[in-house]
N, C-alpha and C positions, 0 to 999 in steps of 0.2 A: 099965770098958773095955768100952766097947759092941761087942756082936758083927758084924763085917762083913758080915753078910748080914742082921743088922740095921738098920744102916746105908743101905745098898741098896736094902731094902726101902721106907726113908722118903723117899728118893730117888728113887724109883720112883714111889709115890703122889705127891709133890710135883709130879715133870712128868706123870704122866697126870693133875692138877686144872689144869694149864697149859695144856695140850695140850684138854683139855673148855671151857675157860675160850676162848679162842683157838678152838674151831668152830664154839660160839655167839656169839663176839663175829660171826661169819665171816656167820653163818648172818642175824643181825641186820641185818649190813651189808648183806648179799643183797636181803632183804627191802624194804630202806629203797630201795637202786639198781631195783627192780622196780616199786617204787609211784612212783618220781619218772619212770621212764620209761613207766610207764602213764595218772601225771599230762599224760601230753606227747599222750594221745589227748584231751583236751580244745583244746589247740592245732589237730589233724586235722579235730574237729567245729565248730570257729569257721569256720575255712576253708571246708569245706566247706558248711555252712550260708551264710556271704556271700557264696560263689560262687553259690548255689543261688535268694538273693533279687534283687527290683529293687535298683537301688542306692541308691534312697529309704529303703529298710527297712535298712540298714547298721550305722547304730549299733544301731537296737536289736537286735541279731539281737549285737552285739556285746556291749551290756549284761546281755540273758540269759545269755548264757557267763559272766561275769563274778559276776553276781548268785549263781548257780547254786553255785558256788565256793567264794563265800563263805558262800551259806548251809548249803550242805549240810556245810561242815567244820563250825560253829559246832554243827549242830542233832545231828550223826553225832556230835559229841564229846560233845556232852551228856546223849544221852536213846539215839541211832541202834546205839551199841557197846554197850551195855548190854543195849538189847531183843535185837543178832541173838547176841552172844558168854558173855551173861551169865548164870548159872545158871538153869534153866529148869525145875527139877525139880519148883517147887512149880505153876507152870503145865500141868503135863503133856506139857512139851516144846513150847510155842505160843509161848512170847516169854520172855527173860531179864529178872532182875529183879535184877540186880547189876554194878558195874563202872560204875556210870555216872560221868560227868567222867572216866573213868580210874581211879576212884579205888582201886580194889580192892588191898589189897598183892599183885600176884602173882611167883609165882617165877621169876625171870630164864630160865629154862629152859624154859617155858610161851610160847614164841614168838607160839603164835596168839591170845595176850588181851593179847599185852607193847604196849606202843607202838608199835613199831615194828607187831606185827600192824594197830592201829589205823590207820596211815598208808596201810597198802596197802589195807583194806577201805574207808578211804574211799576213794582212789584209782577203788573199783569202784563205790561208793554214786553217785560225781560222776558215774562213766559214765551211768550208769543215769538218772540226774538227766537229764542232758543231750540225752541223743538226743529227748527228747519238744519240746524247744526248735525244733529243725528244723522237723518234723510241723507244727506249728500256728505257722510264720513269717508275719510281712507280717498276721495283723490280730487279735493276742492282749494283753493290757494286760500292762505289766509286773509291775503287782502282784497280776495272778492268776497267771503263772509263778511269783511269789516264795510263793503258797498252793502250789504244786503240790511248788513244790521240798520247802520243810518238811516236806510228809506223805508226799515219796518218801524222803527222810530220816530218817525218823521209824517209820512205819506200813508201807510198801511194804516195798521194798529189807531193811531190818533183822528184819523177821518171817519175811519167805520163806528168807532166808539163813539163819535162826535154826533153823526147820523141817529146813534142808537140808544146814549143814556145824557149828552148833554139838554140843559133845560132847554135849548132854542135850538133842537135838533130836526130835521124836519122830520122824521119820522120816530121821534122819542116820548114814551109815556109821559114827560113830563112835560111836555109842550103842550099847554092847550090850542094852539094851531096846527099842530100836527096835520101832514095832508092826509092821512092813513090809522088805520084802528093800530091802538098799542102794541109795541113789537113787545112778546117777550123774551129776555134774554137775559135773564140776573146775573148768570156768573161768569158766559162768553160763550155759549154753543157757539156765535156766530160771529164774533168781535175776535176772538183768540182762538177759537179751534179751529173753525171753518177756514181763518182767514191763517192761518200760521200752515194748515194741511195744503193750502191749493199753492201758498209760496214752495212748499215740499216738491209738489208733483212737479209745479214747472220747474224747478231749480234741475231735480232728479233729471229729468228729460232732457235740458240742455247740457248738462253736465257729463251725461252718459252713466252706465252701467262701469262698476270696477273690473279693472284686469282678470283675467278669467274666473268672470262671473257667465259669462259667454260661452260658448266651444265653436266651432268653426264654424259651424250651419249656423248660427245666430241664436242658439237656442237655450236657456237658465239650465247649467249644472246645478248641481247641489250645491246649497247650502256654506256660505265660507264658512271658515271657524271661527268662534269667538270667543272673545281671550279668556273669559269669565262668566262664568254662571253667577256664581255669587254675587259678584258686582250688580250684577243686573237685577237681583231680587231685592238685593238692598235698596237700590235706587228705587225701586217699584215701592217699596213700602216708605221710603222716606215721601215720595208722592203721595201717596197715599194718607199717609199722615198730616201734610202739607194742604191735601185739599181739602177738608172742613174749614180751612180759614178763610179757605179760595173762592168756597161757596157762599161761608157765612157773612163774608166782609158786606156784598152789595144788602145787608138787614141791618148792619149798623150804619150806613150811609143814607140808609131810605129813615132811620128812627123809628124802626115798625114799633108800634105800642103790642105787638103778640107776644106773649110771653112764654109762648111755648114753640115760637119760629123757631129760633134756633137749634131747639133740640129735634123737631120734625127734619131740619138744614142735616141736621148731621145723621137721621136715622134712613131717611130717602137717601146720601150721598152712600151711604153703607150699602144699604139691599140693592143697589143700582151695582156697585161695584162689586159685590160676592154673588147678584144673579147671574150677571155678564161672565165672569170666571166661570162658577160650575156650568154657564152651557157649552162655553169656550172648552172646558176639560171634558163632560160628555160628547161633544162632536168629535173631540178628536180623538178621543178611544172607540167612538162608533164607527170611525169614518174610515179611523189608519190603523183599529185593533191595537194601539199601544198609546202608552203616556206621552203626553206632549214633553217638550221640554219646559225646564222651568222657567225661562226667557222668553217660551211662545207664551206659556201661562200668562206670564208678565201683563202681554199685550192683550190678553182676553178681561183683564182684571181693569188698565187703565181705561181699556175699552169702558165698561162699565163709569169708570169715573169719569169723562168724557159726556155719557150720555145726561149725563147728571146734571150737568153746566147751567143749562137752558130755562130749566124751570124749577129750580132745586127750594124758590122758596112757595113757590105757588101748587104746586104737586106732593097730593098725601104719598107718603113713603110704602103704602102698600100697592101702588101702581110702579114703583121701583124692579118689582120683581116683570113684570109684564117690558120696560123699557128699557132694563137691562139687560136680559136673557134676549133679546132682540140686538140687542151692541154686542154680544157675542157671538151671533153670527152674521153679524155686519163687518166686523172686523176678520172673521177668515175667507168670506166673500171676496172684499176689495182687494185684502194681502194677494190671494190668487186672482184674483185680474191681474194686478201689478205686475204680478211671475207671468202671466199669460201676454202681457201687453212689454215684456224684456222691458219694462221700468225698474231701475234699483233704488230700490230703498231700507237701506243698512238696517233701520230699527223699526220698520212699516209705522212709520208716523203718518206716512196717507191713510192706512186703512185704520188706525186709531183716530187721528185728531180731525181728519177731512169724513173721512164715513160717519162715524161717532159725533163726528159736530154737525152736522146736516139733520143726524134722526134727532138727535138734541135738539136743535131748532124744530123743527117738526112733531114733536112729543108732547112741548108746553103747550101751545095750542090745542092739541090732542085730550090731556089730560090736567088740563090749568083747574084749579076748584074754581068755581066763577063766586066773585067775592065784587058785591056793591063799592062805586068808588062814593068813598065823601065827601071828597074834594071837589065843592061844588066849582074851583078854577079849571078844572079839566074839561075836558071837551067829550071823553065818554063815559058811560053808564058803568062800568065796571072796570075794575083793576084786573083782574085777569078772568077769559071766560073759555071755557073747556068747550072742545064738539063733543066729547064723548062726556061731560057731567052736566048735560043739560043746560046748556047755554045756548038760544039760539041765534047769537049772535057771534060764536063760534068761530064759526068761518070767515068771518071778518079778521079774527086775532092772526088763524092759521094763513088766509093768506096776505098778512102783513112779514108774518113770519118766513113765507114761501119767497117773498119779493124781496125782503132782505138779505137771505140767504143767497139767491138768484144773483143781485148786485154785488153784493161782496164777492163771491167768484167773480164775477166781469169784472170788476174795478180791481182786485190782489192782479189776474192776469195781464191784465192790460199795463201795470205799473212794471211788475217782475219780469213780463214775456220782451220786452228791449232792453231791460239792463243786464240777464242772462245774455242775450243775443250783442249787446257791448261789450260786456264782459269777454264773451269767447273770441271775438273778433279783435279782441287787444290782445289776445291770449294769455289772459288772467285769471279766466273761470279755473283748468282744471289744469293739478300740478304736474311737473313733470314726470318722462318717463321712467327714468331712473329712479325718483321718489316711489311712485308705485310700485316698480319693481321692489326695492329693498328696504322701503318705508319710510316716513317723512323723519323722523326719528333720528334716524341714521345720516339722512343725506342733509337733512336743514334746521338739526338742532346739533346739541354738542352730543350725542350718543344717544344710547338706547334709556328708556324710562326706566329702568330696572338694571340692577348692578352686578350685571351677568360676565362672562368671560365674552371676548370678544368674537368667537366662534359662532356665536349665539346673535349677534347683530346681524350679519346676514340671513333675510329670511330662510329657512327649508321649506316655509308653505308653496311659494312659487316654485324653487326647484321640482318638488314631488308632483303637481299637477302635471296630467298628459296632454291635454289639450289645450291650450292656450288662446286667451282672444283674439281674433281680428284687432282689437285695437292696440296689441304690443307694437309698439314701432311707428305708432303714430305720432305723430307733433303733439303736447296736450300743451305745450308753450309757455317760454319765458320771456318772449318779447316785449314789446310795447307797442302800441297803434302807429 
């Protein structure tokens, strides 16, 4: 007969195993739920972009956002996830080389490389890709955008995330042999927003401004009309809602033991958004002596949300007032600079995502809470370390973030520039003149997006403009290489 202590020990082991199994199941479930909410960002971006374009380009925007989801899912499943989180030891931490098509037999406890992890990171990848659609709206061919989606889902977002988030990435905080101090980029201020913002500015430069955006002297005219301010505001609120999952997801992956972490992330995200929006509103009223358009204020709020990404799990909520307020200034300044240099960005994606993405990357090591590292396997003594929070090694962390931001900008430019150049030379970058004049929905689809009469199908917007852009009549291409 077995000893009662032995029986109790066996029962305890079975109970412990069951609890651990349930905990793991709950983490996978939380990650899938977070991914589902992040995917709602696609709805937010779609409404924001549709509201920002003219009515005769509605179907074009809808199609681009759906194509983006399709292509990014296939390409990230096939190769992107392997490049991002596969073993990069053989490449020196530059790019992963395993787990293509989720083919590796990963341990169920390795949630970062699981199918749930793939779904979550794909939601990030799709978000990074779709940001560009709004920037180059109203004048880009669908096939060109499809090419960008392929490149973004395989060579841009995956490679950058391997550097920063993969356990074998050369700059990752998870890599004990990383070459530099840990990079603080919790939710993608560098990997998502700086990357997407840089793609946007390069693409806007190559595709050129919309017709009637410039006068005959080459100066920007008054902003072209937006289709629906209500759509823009609705899209912004969907994005704000989804941003809580966007910022909190990395904490699930990190399996953090801090019970208050999720609440702090949510509070910090909220304060950043509100402070940025308030600053933008105050500057608009103070400088222009009138209230901004609702769609413009939406960009001020989104700027704060972008500012919250890099340091969301390592910065105290009260610092969000400073970080978000500066984000409201940055988005306004960068937007004016874009107009000064005659770069036509329909939704101000460059100002929101590049300008505030860079500030997010810089703010994380400046304001991060200094936390000792309890994992002896890692190289550095601190998990996070802030220059303004009393950490003597904060400059190392700041240097790491500056270096990764610059490398991201250089890498994205090196990939996107030749891609856009080739597409333009092949005459498949910009839509036909007729499509720009009357709208893609009329010329390339089977009629307008809304069921109006035939007279409304020909845009009155172009006929009312006195000074046409010098670009009218230029061959934007329907040929082949």
